[in-house]
Structure formats: C-alpha cells, structure tokens
mmCIF file of the N, C-alpha and C atoms, coordinates in Angstrom:
data_MODEL
# 
_entry.id   MODEL 
# 
loop_
_atom_site.group_PDB 
_atom_site.id 
_atom_site.type_symbol 
_atom_site.label_atom_id 
_atom_site.label_alt_id 
_atom_site.label_comp_id 
_atom_site.label_asym_id 
_atom_site.label_entity_id 
_atom_site.label_seq_id 
_atom_site.pdbx_PDB_ins_code 
_atom_site.Cartn_x 
_atom_site.Cartn_y 
_atom_site.Cartn_z 
_atom_site.occupancy 
_atom_site.B_iso_or_equiv 
_atom_site.pdbx_formal_charge 
_atom_site.auth_seq_id 
_atom_site.auth_comp_id 
_atom_site.auth_asym_id 
_atom_site.auth_atom_id 
_atom_site.pdbx_PDB_model_num 
ATOM 1   N N  . MET A 1 1  ? -46.696 47.186 -3.396 1.00 0.00 ? 1  MET A N  1 
ATOM 2   C CA . MET A 1 1  ? -47.699 46.978 -3.450 1.00 0.00 ? 1  MET A CA 1 
ATOM 3   C C  . MET A 1 1  ? -48.613 45.962 -2.325 1.00 0.00 ? 1  MET A C  1 
ATOM 4   N N  . PRO A 1 2  ? -49.558 46.625 -1.912 1.00 0.00 ? 2  PRO A N  1 
ATOM 5   C CA . PRO A 1 2  ? -50.352 45.975 -0.503 1.00 0.00 ? 2  PRO A CA 1 
ATOM 6   C C  . PRO A 1 2  ? -50.671 44.511 -0.839 1.00 0.00 ? 2  PRO A C  1 
ATOM 7   N N  . ASN A 1 3  ? -50.615 44.014 0.570  1.00 0.00 ? 3  ASN A N  1 
ATOM 8   C CA . ASN A 1 3  ? -50.941 42.593 0.722  1.00 0.00 ? 3  ASN A CA 1 
ATOM 9   C C  . ASN A 1 3  ? -52.413 42.668 0.389  1.00 0.00 ? 3  ASN A C  1 
ATOM 10  N N  . ARG A 1 4  ? -52.672 41.648 -0.877 1.00 0.00 ? 4  ARG A N  1 
ATOM 11  C CA . ARG A 1 4  ? -54.578 41.810 -1.014 1.00 0.00 ? 4  ARG A CA 1 
ATOM 12  C C  . ARG A 1 4  ? -55.234 41.378 0.577  1.00 0.00 ? 4  ARG A C  1 
ATOM 13  N N  . SER A 1 5  ? -54.687 40.383 1.119  1.00 0.00 ? 5  SER A N  1 
ATOM 14  C CA . SER A 1 5  ? -55.761 40.114 2.316  1.00 0.00 ? 5  SER A CA 1 
ATOM 15  C C  . SER A 1 5  ? -55.496 41.632 3.796  1.00 0.00 ? 5  SER A C  1 
ATOM 16  N N  . SER A 1 6  ? -54.979 42.292 3.489  1.00 0.00 ? 6  SER A N  1 
ATOM 17  C CA . SER A 1 6  ? -54.951 43.521 4.251  1.00 0.00 ? 6  SER A CA 1 
ATOM 18  C C  . SER A 1 6  ? -55.890 44.705 4.012  1.00 0.00 ? 6  SER A C  1 
ATOM 19  N N  . ASN A 1 7  ? -56.160 44.479 2.577  1.00 0.00 ? 7  ASN A N  1 
ATOM 20  C CA . ASN A 1 7  ? -57.298 45.340 2.311  1.00 0.00 ? 7  ASN A CA 1 
ATOM 21  C C  . ASN A 1 7  ? -58.641 45.084 2.391  1.00 0.00 ? 7  ASN A C  1 
ATOM 22  N N  . LYS A 1 8  ? -58.886 45.569 3.806  1.00 0.00 ? 8  LYS A N  1 
ATOM 23  C CA . LYS A 1 8  ? -60.242 45.391 4.070  1.00 0.00 ? 8  LYS A CA 1 
ATOM 24  C C  . LYS A 1 8  ? -61.420 46.324 4.254  1.00 0.00 ? 8  LYS A C  1 
ATOM 25  N N  . ARG A 1 9  ? -61.767 46.115 2.861  1.00 0.00 ? 9  ARG A N  1 
ATOM 26  C CA . ARG A 1 9  ? -62.886 47.233 2.274  1.00 0.00 ? 9  ARG A CA 1 
ATOM 27  C C  . ARG A 1 9  ? -64.212 46.584 2.946  1.00 0.00 ? 9  ARG A C  1 
ATOM 28  N N  . PRO A 1 10 ? -65.248 47.632 3.369  1.00 0.00 ? 10 PRO A N  1 
ATOM 29  C CA . PRO A 1 10 ? -66.650 47.203 4.024  1.00 0.00 ? 10 PRO A CA 1 
ATOM 30  C C  . PRO A 1 10 ? -67.109 46.637 2.863  1.00 0.00 ? 10 PRO A C  1 
ATOM 31  N N  . ARG A 1 11 ? -67.978 45.518 2.872  1.00 0.00 ? 11 ARG A N  1 
ATOM 32  C CA . ARG A 1 11 ? -68.917 45.341 1.908  1.00 0.00 ? 11 ARG A CA 1 
ATOM 33  C C  . ARG A 1 11 ? -70.258 46.036 1.496  1.00 0.00 ? 11 ARG A C  1 
ATOM 34  N N  . ASP A 1 12 ? -70.863 46.530 2.682  1.00 0.00 ? 12 ASP A N  1 
ATOM 35  C CA . ASP A 1 12 ? -71.681 47.694 2.375  1.00 0.00 ? 12 ASP A CA 1 
ATOM 36  C C  . ASP A 1 12 ? -71.411 48.870 1.531  1.00 0.00 ? 12 ASP A C  1 
ATOM 37  N N  . LEU A 1 13 ? -72.270 48.608 0.838  1.00 0.00 ? 13 LEU A N  1 
ATOM 38  C CA . LEU A 1 13 ? -71.964 49.989 -0.582 1.00 0.00 ? 13 LEU A CA 1 
ATOM 39  C C  . LEU A 1 13 ? -72.001 51.350 0.219  1.00 0.00 ? 13 LEU A C  1 
ATOM 40  N N  . ASN A 1 14 ? -72.633 51.637 0.761  1.00 0.00 ? 14 ASN A N  1 
ATOM 41  C CA . ASN A 1 14 ? -72.678 53.068 1.390  1.00 0.00 ? 14 ASN A CA 1 
ATOM 42  C C  . ASN A 1 14 ? -71.686 53.169 2.291  1.00 0.00 ? 14 ASN A C  1 
ATOM 43  N N  . ALA A 1 15 ? -71.075 51.998 3.271  1.00 0.00 ? 15 ALA A N  1 
ATOM 44  C CA . ALA A 1 15 ? -69.850 52.182 4.138  1.00 0.00 ? 15 ALA A CA 1 
ATOM 45  C C  . ALA A 1 15 ? -68.912 52.480 3.046  1.00 0.00 ? 15 ALA A C  1 
ATOM 46  N N  . LEU A 1 16 ? -68.425 51.607 2.200  1.00 0.00 ? 16 LEU A N  1 
ATOM 47  C CA . LEU A 1 16 ? -67.188 51.555 1.167  1.00 0.00 ? 16 LEU A CA 1 
ATOM 48  C C  . LEU A 1 16 ? -67.575 53.338 0.749  1.00 0.00 ? 16 LEU A C  1 
ATOM 49  N N  . ALA A 1 17 ? -68.375 53.426 0.254  1.00 0.00 ? 17 ALA A N  1 
ATOM 50  C CA . ALA A 1 17 ? -68.305 55.066 -0.751 1.00 0.00 ? 17 ALA A CA 1 
ATOM 51  C C  . ALA A 1 17 ? -67.997 55.927 0.857  1.00 0.00 ? 17 ALA A C  1 
ATOM 52  N N  . ALA A 1 18 ? -68.157 55.842 2.041  1.00 0.00 ? 18 ALA A N  1 
ATOM 53  C CA . ALA A 1 18 ? -67.896 56.570 2.675  1.00 0.00 ? 18 ALA A CA 1 
ATOM 54  C C  . ALA A 1 18 ? -66.471 56.904 2.808  1.00 0.00 ? 18 ALA A C  1 
ATOM 55  N N  . GLN A 1 19 ? -65.893 55.492 3.356  1.00 0.00 ? 19 GLN A N  1 
ATOM 56  C CA . GLN A 1 19 ? -64.283 55.237 3.461  1.00 0.00 ? 19 GLN A CA 1 
ATOM 57  C C  . GLN A 1 19 ? -63.895 55.808 2.309  1.00 0.00 ? 19 GLN A C  1 
ATOM 58  N N  . ILE A 1 20 ? -64.105 55.365 1.078  1.00 0.00 ? 20 ILE A N  1 
ATOM 59  C CA . ILE A 1 20 ? -63.475 56.047 -0.168 1.00 0.00 ? 20 ILE A CA 1 
ATOM 60  C C  . ILE A 1 20 ? -63.524 57.890 -0.120 1.00 0.00 ? 20 ILE A C  1 
ATOM 61  N N  . VAL A 1 21 ? -64.690 58.266 0.093  1.00 0.00 ? 21 VAL A N  1 
ATOM 62  C CA . VAL A 1 21 ? -64.423 60.080 0.114  1.00 0.00 ? 21 VAL A CA 1 
ATOM 63  C C  . VAL A 1 21 ? -63.628 60.345 1.560  1.00 0.00 ? 21 VAL A C  1 
ATOM 64  N N  . ASP A 1 22 ? -63.744 59.358 2.469  1.00 0.00 ? 22 ASP A N  1 
ATOM 65  C CA . ASP A 1 22 ? -63.009 59.714 3.414  1.00 0.00 ? 22 ASP A CA 1 
ATOM 66  C C  . ASP A 1 22 ? -61.514 59.897 3.037  1.00 0.00 ? 22 ASP A C  1 
ATOM 67  N N  . GLU A 1 23 ? -60.769 58.918 2.558  1.00 0.00 ? 23 GLU A N  1 
ATOM 68  C CA . GLU A 1 23 ? -59.584 59.111 2.164  1.00 0.00 ? 23 GLU A CA 1 
ATOM 69  C C  . GLU A 1 23 ? -59.070 59.951 1.051  1.00 0.00 ? 23 GLU A C  1 
ATOM 70  N N  . ALA A 1 24 ? -60.394 60.484 -0.038 1.00 0.00 ? 24 ALA A N  1 
ATOM 71  C CA . ALA A 1 24 ? -60.004 61.009 -0.749 1.00 0.00 ? 24 ALA A CA 1 
ATOM 72  C C  . ALA A 1 24 ? -60.217 62.776 -0.318 1.00 0.00 ? 24 ALA A C  1 
ATOM 73  N N  . THR A 1 25 ? -60.933 62.846 0.996  1.00 0.00 ? 25 THR A N  1 
ATOM 74  C CA . THR A 1 25 ? -60.732 64.166 1.166  1.00 0.00 ? 25 THR A CA 1 
ATOM 75  C C  . THR A 1 25 ? -59.842 64.345 2.358  1.00 0.00 ? 25 THR A C  1 
ATOM 76  N N  . CYS A 1 26 ? -59.015 63.478 2.841  1.00 0.00 ? 26 CYS A N  1 
ATOM 77  C CA . CYS A 1 26 ? -58.335 63.107 3.739  1.00 0.00 ? 26 CYS A CA 1 
ATOM 78  C C  . CYS A 1 26 ? -58.825 63.458 5.090  1.00 0.00 ? 26 CYS A C  1 
ATOM 79  N N  . GLU A 1 27 ? -59.957 62.927 5.428  1.00 0.00 ? 27 GLU A N  1 
ATOM 80  C CA . GLU A 1 27 ? -60.391 63.466 6.750  1.00 0.00 ? 27 GLU A CA 1 
ATOM 81  C C  . GLU A 1 27 ? -59.753 62.366 7.694  1.00 0.00 ? 27 GLU A C  1 
ATOM 82  N N  . THR A 1 28 ? -59.576 60.780 7.060  1.00 0.00 ? 28 THR A N  1 
ATOM 83  C CA . THR A 1 28 ? -59.022 60.015 7.860  1.00 0.00 ? 28 THR A CA 1 
ATOM 84  C C  . THR A 1 28 ? -57.972 59.367 7.611  1.00 0.00 ? 28 THR A C  1 
ATOM 85  N N  . PRO A 1 29 ? -56.986 59.066 7.929  1.00 0.00 ? 29 PRO A N  1 
ATOM 86  C CA . PRO A 1 29 ? -55.798 58.245 7.198  1.00 0.00 ? 29 PRO A CA 1 
ATOM 87  C C  . PRO A 1 29 ? -55.762 57.420 6.554  1.00 0.00 ? 29 PRO A C  1 
ATOM 88  N N  . PRO A 1 30 ? -55.655 56.623 5.686  1.00 0.00 ? 30 PRO A N  1 
ATOM 89  C CA . PRO A 1 30 ? -55.379 55.296 4.898  1.00 0.00 ? 30 PRO A CA 1 
ATOM 90  C C  . PRO A 1 30 ? -55.165 54.487 6.303  1.00 0.00 ? 30 PRO A C  1 
ATOM 91  N N  . GLU A 1 31 ? -55.814 53.324 6.001  1.00 0.00 ? 31 GLU A N  1 
ATOM 92  C CA . GLU A 1 31 ? -55.266 52.146 7.012  1.00 0.00 ? 31 GLU A CA 1 
ATOM 93  C C  . GLU A 1 31 ? -54.006 51.948 7.224  1.00 0.00 ? 31 GLU A C  1 
ATOM 94  N N  . GLU A 1 32 ? -53.020 51.943 6.108  1.00 0.00 ? 32 GLU A N  1 
ATOM 95  C CA . GLU A 1 32 ? -51.718 51.554 6.559  1.00 0.00 ? 32 GLU A CA 1 
ATOM 96  C C  . GLU A 1 32 ? -51.041 52.389 7.336  1.00 0.00 ? 32 GLU A C  1 
ATOM 97  N N  . GLU A 1 33 ? -51.699 53.564 7.517  1.00 0.00 ? 33 GLU A N  1 
ATOM 98  C CA . GLU A 1 33 ? -50.934 54.894 7.891  1.00 0.00 ? 33 GLU A CA 1 
ATOM 99  C C  . GLU A 1 33 ? -51.412 55.249 9.403  1.00 0.00 ? 33 GLU A C  1 
ATOM 100 N N  . GLN A 1 34 ? -52.719 53.851 9.977  1.00 0.00 ? 34 GLN A N  1 
ATOM 101 C CA . GLN A 1 34 ? -53.203 53.847 11.451 1.00 0.00 ? 34 GLN A CA 1 
ATOM 102 C C  . GLN A 1 34 ? -52.166 52.776 11.800 1.00 0.00 ? 34 GLN A C  1 
ATOM 103 N N  . PRO A 1 35 ? -51.812 53.162 13.199 1.00 0.00 ? 35 PRO A N  1 
ATOM 104 C CA . PRO A 1 35 ? -51.038 52.054 14.200 1.00 0.00 ? 35 PRO A CA 1 
ATOM 105 C C  . PRO A 1 35 ? -52.131 51.022 14.639 1.00 0.00 ? 35 PRO A C  1 
ATOM 106 N N  . ILE A 1 36 ? -51.814 49.804 14.573 1.00 0.00 ? 36 ILE A N  1 
ATOM 107 C CA . ILE A 1 36 ? -52.989 48.690 14.951 1.00 0.00 ? 36 ILE A CA 1 
ATOM 108 C C  . ILE A 1 36 ? -52.392 48.357 16.334 1.00 0.00 ? 36 ILE A C  1 
ATOM 109 N N  . ASP A 1 37 ? -53.508 48.451 17.088 1.00 0.00 ? 37 ASP A N  1 
ATOM 110 C CA . ASP A 1 37 ? -53.425 47.991 18.746 1.00 0.00 ? 37 ASP A CA 1 
ATOM 111 C C  . ASP A 1 37 ? -54.480 46.817 18.757 1.00 0.00 ? 37 ASP A C  1 
ATOM 112 N N  . ASP A 1 38 ? -54.254 45.433 18.210 1.00 0.00 ? 38 ASP A N  1 
ATOM 113 C CA . ASP A 1 38 ? -55.301 44.649 18.605 1.00 0.00 ? 38 ASP A CA 1 
ATOM 114 C C  . ASP A 1 38 ? -54.881 43.961 20.236 1.00 0.00 ? 38 ASP A C  1 
ATOM 115 N N  . GLY A 1 39 ? -53.902 44.520 21.177 1.00 0.00 ? 39 GLY A N  1 
ATOM 116 C CA . GLY A 1 39 ? -53.850 44.041 22.336 1.00 0.00 ? 39 GLY A CA 1 
ATOM 117 C C  . GLY A 1 39 ? -52.494 42.881 22.591 1.00 0.00 ? 39 GLY A C  1 
ATOM 118 N N  . LYS A 1 40 ? -52.060 42.502 21.410 1.00 0.00 ? 40 LYS A N  1 
ATOM 119 C CA . LYS A 1 40 ? -50.997 41.620 21.352 1.00 0.00 ? 40 LYS A CA 1 
ATOM 120 C C  . LYS A 1 40 ? -49.816 42.241 21.640 1.00 0.00 ? 40 LYS A C  1 
ATOM 121 N N  . ASP A 1 41 ? -48.764 41.076 22.270 1.00 0.00 ? 41 ASP A N  1 
ATOM 122 C CA . ASP A 1 41 ? -47.708 41.857 22.729 1.00 0.00 ? 41 ASP A CA 1 
ATOM 123 C C  . ASP A 1 41 ? -46.708 41.718 21.427 1.00 0.00 ? 41 ASP A C  1 
ATOM 124 N N  . PRO A 1 42 ? -46.078 42.581 20.774 1.00 0.00 ? 42 PRO A N  1 
ATOM 125 C CA . PRO A 1 42 ? -45.596 42.533 19.441 1.00 0.00 ? 42 PRO A CA 1 
ATOM 126 C C  . PRO A 1 42 ? -44.144 42.138 19.461 1.00 0.00 ? 42 PRO A C  1 
ATOM 127 N N  . ALA A 1 43 ? -43.475 41.879 20.528 1.00 0.00 ? 43 ALA A N  1 
ATOM 128 C CA . ALA A 1 43 ? -42.290 40.643 20.822 1.00 0.00 ? 43 ALA A CA 1 
ATOM 129 C C  . ALA A 1 43 ? -42.811 39.124 20.330 1.00 0.00 ? 43 ALA A C  1 
ATOM 130 N N  . ALA A 1 44 ? -44.174 38.797 21.260 1.00 0.00 ? 44 ALA A N  1 
ATOM 131 C CA . ALA A 1 44 ? -44.827 37.431 21.079 1.00 0.00 ? 44 ALA A CA 1 
ATOM 132 C C  . ALA A 1 44 ? -45.385 37.202 20.090 1.00 0.00 ? 44 ALA A C  1 
ATOM 133 N N  . VAL A 1 45 ? -45.467 38.071 19.038 1.00 0.00 ? 45 VAL A N  1 
ATOM 134 C CA . VAL A 1 45 ? -46.373 38.418 17.773 1.00 0.00 ? 45 VAL A CA 1 
ATOM 135 C C  . VAL A 1 45 ? -45.054 37.746 16.892 1.00 0.00 ? 45 VAL A C  1 
ATOM 136 N N  . ALA A 1 46 ? -43.458 38.457 17.006 1.00 0.00 ? 46 ALA A N  1 
ATOM 137 C CA . ALA A 1 46 ? -42.777 38.208 15.964 1.00 0.00 ? 46 ALA A CA 1 
ATOM 138 C C  . ALA A 1 46 ? -42.042 36.933 16.454 1.00 0.00 ? 46 ALA A C  1 
ATOM 139 N N  . LEU A 1 47 ? -42.309 36.176 17.586 1.00 0.00 ? 47 LEU A N  1 
ATOM 140 C CA . LEU A 1 47 ? -41.509 35.157 17.921 1.00 0.00 ? 47 LEU A CA 1 
ATOM 141 C C  . LEU A 1 47 ? -42.449 34.381 17.426 1.00 0.00 ? 47 LEU A C  1 
ATOM 142 N N  . GLY A 1 48 ? -43.801 34.259 17.325 1.00 0.00 ? 48 GLY A N  1 
ATOM 143 C CA . GLY A 1 48 ? -44.643 33.326 16.882 1.00 0.00 ? 48 GLY A CA 1 
ATOM 144 C C  . GLY A 1 48 ? -44.465 33.346 15.344 1.00 0.00 ? 48 GLY A C  1 
ATOM 145 N N  . ARG A 1 49 ? -44.255 34.572 14.972 1.00 0.00 ? 49 ARG A N  1 
ATOM 146 C CA . ARG A 1 49 ? -44.209 34.590 13.186 1.00 0.00 ? 49 ARG A CA 1 
ATOM 147 C C  . ARG A 1 49 ? -42.952 33.760 12.758 1.00 0.00 ? 49 ARG A C  1 
ATOM 148 N N  . LYS A 1 50 ? -42.021 34.036 13.832 1.00 0.00 ? 50 LYS A N  1 
ATOM 149 C CA . LYS A 1 50 ? -40.655 33.569 13.031 1.00 0.00 ? 50 LYS A CA 1 
ATOM 150 C C  . LYS A 1 50 ? -40.737 31.750 13.267 1.00 0.00 ? 50 LYS A C  1 
ATOM 151 N N  . GLY A 1 51 ? -41.014 31.321 14.614 1.00 0.00 ? 51 GLY A N  1 
ATOM 152 C CA . GLY A 1 51 ? -41.280 29.616 14.734 1.00 0.00 ? 51 GLY A CA 1 
ATOM 153 C C  . GLY A 1 51 ? -42.311 29.351 13.393 1.00 0.00 ? 51 GLY A C  1 
ATOM 154 N N  . GLY A 1 52 ? -43.010 29.975 13.135 1.00 0.00 ? 52 GLY A N  1 
ATOM 155 C CA . GLY A 1 52 ? -44.203 29.533 11.986 1.00 0.00 ? 52 GLY A CA 1 
ATOM 156 C C  . GLY A 1 52 ? -43.709 29.341 10.753 1.00 0.00 ? 52 GLY A C  1 
ATOM 157 N N  . LEU A 1 53 ? -42.706 30.897 10.426 1.00 0.00 ? 53 LEU A N  1 
ATOM 158 C CA . LEU A 1 53 ? -42.211 30.160 8.942  1.00 0.00 ? 53 LEU A CA 1 
ATOM 159 C C  . LEU A 1 53 ? -41.348 29.344 8.917  1.00 0.00 ? 53 LEU A C  1 
ATOM 160 N N  . LYS A 1 54 ? -40.358 28.801 10.061 1.00 0.00 ? 54 LYS A N  1 
ATOM 161 C CA . LYS A 1 54 ? -39.793 27.730 9.562  1.00 0.00 ? 54 LYS A CA 1 
ATOM 162 C C  . LYS A 1 54 ? -40.297 26.318 10.246 1.00 0.00 ? 54 LYS A C  1 
ATOM 163 N N  . GLY A 1 55 ? -41.532 26.332 10.538 1.00 0.00 ? 55 GLY A N  1 
ATOM 164 C CA . GLY A 1 55 ? -42.054 25.110 10.998 1.00 0.00 ? 55 GLY A CA 1 
ATOM 165 C C  . GLY A 1 55 ? -42.512 24.028 10.085 1.00 0.00 ? 55 GLY A C  1 
ATOM 166 N N  . GLY A 1 56 ? -43.117 24.548 8.748  1.00 0.00 ? 56 GLY A N  1 
ATOM 167 C CA . GLY A 1 56 ? -43.522 23.709 7.608  1.00 0.00 ? 56 GLY A CA 1 
ATOM 168 C C  . GLY A 1 56 ? -42.611 23.286 7.282  1.00 0.00 ? 56 GLY A C  1 
ATOM 169 N N  . LYS A 1 57 ? -41.302 24.020 6.891  1.00 0.00 ? 57 LYS A N  1 
ATOM 170 C CA . LYS A 1 57 ? -40.258 23.564 5.804  1.00 0.00 ? 57 LYS A CA 1 
ATOM 171 C C  . LYS A 1 57 ? -39.528 22.223 6.984  1.00 0.00 ? 57 LYS A C  1 
ATOM 172 N N  . ALA A 1 58 ? -39.399 22.659 7.805  1.00 0.00 ? 58 ALA A N  1 
ATOM 173 C CA . ALA A 1 58 ? -38.936 21.801 8.912  1.00 0.00 ? 58 ALA A CA 1 
ATOM 174 C C  . ALA A 1 58 ? -39.790 20.013 9.279  1.00 0.00 ? 58 ALA A C  1 
ATOM 175 N N  . ARG A 1 59 ? -40.801 20.308 9.035  1.00 0.00 ? 59 ARG A N  1 
ATOM 176 C CA . ARG A 1 59 ? -41.761 18.962 8.865  1.00 0.00 ? 59 ARG A CA 1 
ATOM 177 C C  . ARG A 1 59 ? -41.604 18.657 7.825  1.00 0.00 ? 59 ARG A C  1 
ATOM 178 N N  . ALA A 1 60 ? -41.781 19.012 6.923  1.00 0.00 ? 60 ALA A N  1 
ATOM 179 C CA . ALA A 1 60 ? -41.581 18.421 5.448  1.00 0.00 ? 60 ALA A CA 1 
ATOM 180 C C  . ALA A 1 60 ? -40.177 18.017 5.075  1.00 0.00 ? 60 ALA A C  1 
ATOM 181 N N  . GLU A 1 61 ? -39.157 18.272 5.913  1.00 0.00 ? 61 GLU A N  1 
ATOM 182 C CA . GLU A 1 61 ? -37.538 17.737 5.506  1.00 0.00 ? 61 GLU A CA 1 
ATOM 183 C C  . GLU A 1 61 ? -37.490 16.403 6.573  1.00 0.00 ? 61 GLU A C  1 
ATOM 184 N N  . LYS A 1 62 ? -38.415 16.143 7.588  1.00 0.00 ? 62 LYS A N  1 
ATOM 185 C CA . LYS A 1 62 ? -38.444 15.053 8.454  1.00 0.00 ? 62 LYS A CA 1 
ATOM 186 C C  . LYS A 1 62 ? -39.264 13.927 7.632  1.00 0.00 ? 62 LYS A C  1 
ATOM 187 N N  . MET A 1 63 ? -40.468 14.344 6.659  1.00 0.00 ? 63 MET A N  1 
ATOM 188 C CA . MET A 1 63 ? -40.978 13.439 6.326  1.00 0.00 ? 63 MET A CA 1 
ATOM 189 C C  . MET A 1 63 ? -40.665 12.535 5.147  1.00 0.00 ? 63 MET A C  1 
ATOM 190 N N  . THR A 1 64 ? -41.006 11.035 4.811  1.00 0.00 ? 64 THR A N  1 
ATOM 191 C CA . THR A 1 64 ? -40.749 10.343 3.948  1.00 0.00 ? 64 THR A CA 1 
ATOM 192 C C  . THR A 1 64 ? -41.332 10.811 3.057  1.00 0.00 ? 64 THR A C  1 
ATOM 193 N N  . PRO A 1 65 ? -40.846 10.461 1.695  1.00 0.00 ? 65 PRO A N  1 
ATOM 194 C CA . PRO A 1 65 ? -41.928 10.635 0.401  1.00 0.00 ? 65 PRO A CA 1 
ATOM 195 C C  . PRO A 1 65 ? -43.024 10.526 0.207  1.00 0.00 ? 65 PRO A C  1 
ATOM 196 N N  . GLU A 1 66 ? -43.319 9.350  0.797  1.00 0.00 ? 66 GLU A N  1 
ATOM 197 C CA . GLU A 1 66 ? -44.647 9.014  0.745  1.00 0.00 ? 66 GLU A CA 1 
ATOM 198 C C  . GLU A 1 66 ? -45.325 10.071 1.510  1.00 0.00 ? 66 GLU A C  1 
ATOM 199 N N  . GLU A 1 67 ? -44.663 10.184 3.187  1.00 0.00 ? 67 GLU A N  1 
ATOM 200 C CA . GLU A 1 67 ? -45.579 10.929 3.804  1.00 0.00 ? 67 GLU A CA 1 
ATOM 201 C C  . GLU A 1 67 ? -46.237 12.343 3.184  1.00 0.00 ? 67 GLU A C  1 
ATOM 202 N N  . ARG A 1 68 ? -45.033 12.865 2.197  1.00 0.00 ? 68 ARG A N  1 
ATOM 203 C CA . ARG A 1 68 ? -45.065 14.170 2.076  1.00 0.00 ? 68 ARG A CA 1 
ATOM 204 C C  . ARG A 1 68 ? -46.404 13.685 0.720  1.00 0.00 ? 68 ARG A C  1 
ATOM 205 N N  . SER A 1 69 ? -46.216 13.041 -0.079 1.00 0.00 ? 69 SER A N  1 
ATOM 206 C CA . SER A 1 69 ? -47.105 12.613 -1.055 1.00 0.00 ? 69 SER A CA 1 
ATOM 207 C C  . SER A 1 69 ? -48.776 12.685 -0.256 1.00 0.00 ? 69 SER A C  1 
ATOM 208 N N  . GLU A 1 70 ? -48.994 11.796 0.630  1.00 0.00 ? 70 GLU A N  1 
ATOM 209 C CA . GLU A 1 70 ? -49.744 11.905 1.455  1.00 0.00 ? 70 GLU A CA 1 
ATOM 210 C C  . GLU A 1 70 ? -50.362 12.959 1.780  1.00 0.00 ? 70 GLU A C  1 
ATOM 211 N N  . ALA A 1 71 ? -49.547 13.921 2.384  1.00 0.00 ? 71 ALA A N  1 
ATOM 212 C CA . ALA A 1 71 ? -49.967 15.189 2.637  1.00 0.00 ? 71 ALA A CA 1 
ATOM 213 C C  . ALA A 1 71 ? -50.317 15.986 1.874  1.00 0.00 ? 71 ALA A C  1 
ATOM 214 N N  . ALA A 1 72 ? -49.901 15.686 0.413  1.00 0.00 ? 72 ALA A N  1 
ATOM 215 C CA . ALA A 1 72 ? -49.994 16.824 -0.599 1.00 0.00 ? 72 ALA A CA 1 
ATOM 216 C C  . ALA A 1 72 ? -51.405 16.188 -1.228 1.00 0.00 ? 72 ALA A C  1 
ATOM 217 N N  . LYS A 1 73 ? -51.740 14.706 -1.223 1.00 0.00 ? 73 LYS A N  1 
ATOM 218 C CA . LYS A 1 73 ? -52.793 14.649 -1.721 1.00 0.00 ? 73 LYS A CA 1 
ATOM 219 C C  . LYS A 1 73 ? -54.540 15.431 -0.853 1.00 0.00 ? 73 LYS A C  1 
ATOM 220 N N  . LYS A 1 74 ? -53.759 15.022 0.540  1.00 0.00 ? 74 LYS A N  1 
ATOM 221 C CA . LYS A 1 74 ? -55.001 15.223 1.460  1.00 0.00 ? 74 LYS A CA 1 
ATOM 222 C C  . LYS A 1 74 ? -55.281 16.714 1.273  1.00 0.00 ? 74 LYS A C  1 
ATOM 223 N N  . ALA A 1 75 ? -54.368 17.558 1.203  1.00 0.00 ? 75 ALA A N  1 
ATOM 224 C CA . ALA A 1 75 ? -54.597 19.080 0.960  1.00 0.00 ? 75 ALA A CA 1 
ATOM 225 C C  . ALA A 1 75 ? -55.610 19.444 -0.223 1.00 0.00 ? 75 ALA A C  1 
ATOM 226 N N  . ALA A 1 76 ? -54.733 18.719 -1.152 1.00 0.00 ? 76 ALA A N  1 
ATOM 227 C CA . ALA A 1 76 ? -55.977 18.702 -2.616 1.00 0.00 ? 76 ALA A CA 1 
ATOM 228 C C  . ALA A 1 76 ? -56.969 18.568 -2.529 1.00 0.00 ? 76 ALA A C  1 
ATOM 229 N N  . ARG A 1 77 ? -57.286 17.317 -1.591 1.00 0.00 ? 77 ARG A N  1 
ATOM 230 C CA . ARG A 1 77 ? -58.795 17.013 -1.710 1.00 0.00 ? 77 ARG A CA 1 
ATOM 231 C C  . ARG A 1 77 ? -59.564 17.863 -0.751 1.00 0.00 ? 77 ARG A C  1 
ATOM 232 N N  . ALA A 1 78 ? -58.635 18.729 0.536  1.00 0.00 ? 78 ALA A N  1 
ATOM 233 C CA . ALA A 1 78 ? -59.558 19.569 0.962  1.00 0.00 ? 78 ALA A CA 1 
ATOM 234 C C  . ALA A 1 78 ? -59.789 20.495 0.501  1.00 0.00 ? 78 ALA A C  1 
ATOM 235 N N  . ARG A 1 79 ? -59.165 21.276 -0.564 1.00 0.00 ? 79 ARG A N  1 
ATOM 236 C CA . ARG A 1 79 ? -59.073 22.182 -1.264 1.00 0.00 ? 79 ARG A CA 1 
ATOM 237 C C  . ARG A 1 79 ? -60.198 22.392 -2.723 1.00 0.00 ? 79 ARG A C  1 
ATOM 238 N N  . TRP A 1 80 ? -60.282 21.036 -3.112 1.00 0.00 ? 80 TRP A N  1 
ATOM 239 C CA . TRP A 1 80 ? -61.507 20.956 -4.071 1.00 0.00 ? 80 TRP A CA 1 
ATOM 240 C C  . TRP A 1 80 ? -62.646 20.490 -3.236 1.00 0.00 ? 80 TRP A C  1 
ATOM 241 N N  . SER A 1 81 ? -62.948 20.147 -2.274 1.00 0.00 ? 81 SER A N  1 
ATOM 242 C CA . SER A 1 81 ? -64.386 20.042 -1.524 1.00 0.00 ? 81 SER A CA 1 
ATOM 243 C C  . SER A 1 81 ? -64.445 21.141 -1.089 1.00 0.00 ? 81 SER A C  1 
ATOM 244 N N  . LYS A 1 82 ? -63.852 21.974 -1.079 1.00 0.00 ? 82 LYS A N  1 
ATOM 245 C CA . LYS A 1 82 ? -64.165 23.308 -0.945 1.00 0.00 ? 82 LYS A CA 1 
ATOM 246 C C  . LYS A 1 82 ? -65.309 24.230 -2.007 1.00 0.00 ? 82 LYS A C  1 
ATOM 247 N N  . GLN A 1 83 ? -64.977 23.496 -3.652 1.00 0.00 ? 83 GLN A N  1 
ATOM 248 C CA . GLN A 1 83 ? -65.184 23.900 -4.800 1.00 0.00 ? 83 GLN A CA 1 
ATOM 249 C C  . GLN A 1 83 ? -66.845 23.738 -5.048 1.00 0.00 ? 83 GLN A C  1 
ATOM 250 N N  . GLY A 1 84 ? -67.175 22.845 -4.175 1.00 0.00 ? 84 GLY A N  1 
ATOM 251 C CA . GLY A 1 84 ? -68.414 22.105 -4.934 1.00 0.00 ? 84 GLY A CA 1 
ATOM 252 C C  . GLY A 1 84 ? -69.624 22.901 -4.293 1.00 0.00 ? 84 GLY A C  1 
# 
C-alpha cells in the first residue's frame, strides 16, 4: 500500500484528469515507477535517515519523566493551536 504522503496528485481538476488519463492509457508510467532525481546524494540521504530514525528515541531515553511530560504537553498545545 503506498504511503499517502507520496501520492502527489495535482489539485487542479484538469491536470488531475489529464494525469489519470495518461496513467490509464499507459502514456506515462505511474509515479512510483519513475526514478526520482532531486539532486541529492543517495548515500547522504540514507545516512541522514538512519540518524533521524534513532534520534527521537535516544532523546526520549535521556529525558526525565517530567521533561517528557512537558515536551508532550507542548506538542499537544502546538497540534491543537492549528485546529482553530
């Protein structure tokens, strides 16, 4: 199942219709088959991803329960402030 954030469909109705027709008629391959060339070094991307995956967990282990609670409250306030 594809990740929802990777499904970049155009917001414009005409562009969306054109993309759907192109995919249905196989005129252009679907996005997941197209190679992504964003100018980034794949090795550097992998290394950054590796560090990012363990960073939050390591930070949480070093925090006291009070610090974790305060961080969670701050995050909740930030999430709920966007709702208004």
